C-alpha positions in Angstrom: -6.9 -14.8 12.8 -6.1 -11.4 11.3 -6.0 -11.1 7.5 -5.1 -8.2 5.3 -6.8 -8.1 1.9 -5.6 -5.8 -0.9 -7.6 -4.6 -3.9 -7.4 -2.0 -6.6 -4.5 -3.2 -8.7 -4.6 -3.4 -12.5 -3.3 -2.2 -15.8 -3.1 1.5 -16.5 -1.4 3.7 -19.0 1.4 5.9 -18.0 0.1 9.1 -16.5 -3.0 7.4 -15.1 -4.1 6.7 -11.6 -5.0 3.8 -9.3 -6.2 3.6 -5.8 -5.1 0.6 -3.7 -7.0 -0.5 -0.7 -6.0 -2.8 2.2 -8.5 -3.9 4.8 -7.7 -5.8 8.0 -10.3 -8.3 9.2 -10.5 -10.5 12.3 -10.2 -9.8 15.9 -8.2 -6.5 16.2 -7.5 -4.7 19.4 -4.9 -2.2 18.2 -3.8 -1.1 14.8 -0.4 0.6 14.6 1.8 1.7 11.7 0.6 0.8 8.3 2.8 0.6 5.2 2.8 -0.1 1.5 5.7 -1.9 -0.2 6.3 -3.0 -3.7 8.4 -5.5 -5.5 9.3 -5.3 -9.1 10.5 -8.4 -11.1 14.1 -9.1 -10.3 14.3 -6.5 -7.6 14.1 -6.5 -3.8 11.0 -5.3 -1.9 10.9 -1.5 -1.5 9.1 0.5 1.1 6.8 3.0 -0.7 4.9 4.8 2.0 4.1 4.7 5.8 1.3 6.1 7.9 1.4 6.0 11.7 -1.6 5.6 13.9 -1.5 9.4 14.4 -1.6 10.0 10.7 2.0 11.0 10.1 3.1 10.0 6.6 6.4 9.3 5.0 7.3 8.4 1.4 10.1 7.0 -0.6 11.6 9.5 -2.9 10.1 7.7 -5.9 6.6 8.2 -4.5 6.8 11.8 -3.2 4.5 14.2 -4.9 2.6 11.4 -6.8 1.4 8.9 -4.2 -0.7 9.5 -1.1 -1.1 7.1 1.8 -4.1 7.3 4.1 -6.0 5.3 6.6 -9.4 4.9 8.0 -9.2 3.5 11.6 -13.0 3.0 11.7 -12.6 0.5 8.9 -9.2 -0.9 9.8 -8.1 0.1 6.3 -5.4 1.8 4.5 -5.2 3.2 1.0 -2.6 4.3 -1.5 -3.7 6.8 -4.1 -1.2 6.7 -7.0 -1.2 9.4 -9.6 1.0 10.2 -12.6 2.0 6.5 -12.8 5.1 5.6 -14.7 6.2 2.3 -16.2 8.8 1.9 -13.4 5.9 1.8 -10.9 5.0 -1.7 -12.3 5.3 -4.1 -9.4 3.4 -6.2 -6.9 2.2 -4.0 -4.1 1.9 -5.3 -0.6 0.3 -3.8 2.5 1.7 -4.3 5.9 0.2 -3.4 9.3 1.2 -3.7 12.9 -1.9 -5.5 14.4 -1.9 -6.1 18.1 1.9 -5.5 18.0 2.5 -8.1 15.3 3.3 -7.5 11.6 0.7 -8.7 9.2 1.0 -8.8 5.4 -1.4 -8.8 2.6 -1.2 -11.2 -0.4 -0.2 -8.5 -2.9 -1.9 -6.9 -5.8 -0.4 -6.4 -9.2 0.1 -3.0 -10.7 1.2 -2.7 -14.3 1.8 0.6 -16.1 2.2 0.6 -19.8 4.1 3.2 -21.7 
């Protein structure tokens, strides 16, 4: 069974940086699009960034210029480098990946940004 495990969340001051990681484990034949989402308290889940298997990236307007998504296919992993963090970035961050043509989700990692 494929699992996605996130790490790297935590508490940081505004203007700081965090790097989230998400690693897929299990029997994997193909790894497609990988994404990061976030969900703030009382809000719906928001797509933050996407990276295709070819390395093409897209970002939500709120993430452009501050966040960078990347992937390492040799490790079945994706990353989200977050710089210049703001209090409004506070949320639970989830990774998602298309593994063997099926969507798989991580358990989420909390990011809290203090002002």
